[in-house]
C-alpha positions, 0 to 999 in steps of 0.5 A: 232869187237872191240871198237878200230875197230869202232867209237862211234855215240851215245846211245839208250836213251829210248823206244817208244811204245810197239813194240820194237821201241827205240829212239837213241841220236846221239853224232856224228855230221854228223849222217844223212850221216851214213850207219846204216844197222848194228850197234854194241851195247856195252854190257859187254865191247864187241860189239854185232851186231844188224840189223836195221829194220827201222830208222826214222831220226829226226832234233834234233840229234835223230832217232827212230829205230827198230832192227830185233828180238827186237819186244817187249818193254821188249827186247828194255828196256834191250838196253836203255843206251847202246852205239852205234858204227859203223865200222871204214870203215863206217866213212864218209870222211870230206872235209879237209877244214871243221874245227869244234871246236870239232877238237880242242880236243888234242890241246895245249892251250897257253894263251898270259899272262899265257903261256902254260895252258894245253891240250883241253880234251873236247869241248861242245856245249851250246846254243850261244857258244862252251866251251873248257875244258882244263886239267890244272895240274889236274884241269879243266879250261873252257873257251868259244871258241869265236873269241874275245878270240882266237888269232890263231890256228895252225892245224899242231902243234896242238896249239891254242893261246888265250887271256883269260879274266883277272882273269879267269886263276887265279880262277882255280889256287887257 
């Protein structure tokens, strides 16, 4: 199994207790529906399989997990901050009409006043709003993804048209 044949779901954030239990933080949105009987941890750029013994999902994008043969805090401590992957065939299918702001990564941003700005390289969720990061000639321009600023989204052409507040683009051009 290679990283190309898998998808990233999160990482081990810390240990819990003395018997090898760990906390997983999910960066994959639909983590509740994942089949996690076997997960793969990235170690030295290779994926190593771990069989899940128990998993207790939490509401805040976390879970408490134990792996077979990891029965002590010392063994669990070695796995902290390791990235977790699942095989591509375990990727849950989404309804085609289920559009999310994170789907905008890779879209070209065109501003009504400044023209083509660049490609969205990241979308982050903050309390109250999502924020897009655009690679604008090597500089990172950030703007909120709000209905007030978005003029249109073309899913087929992968283009998002916006009208950013006056002065915002100029801040990043200097």
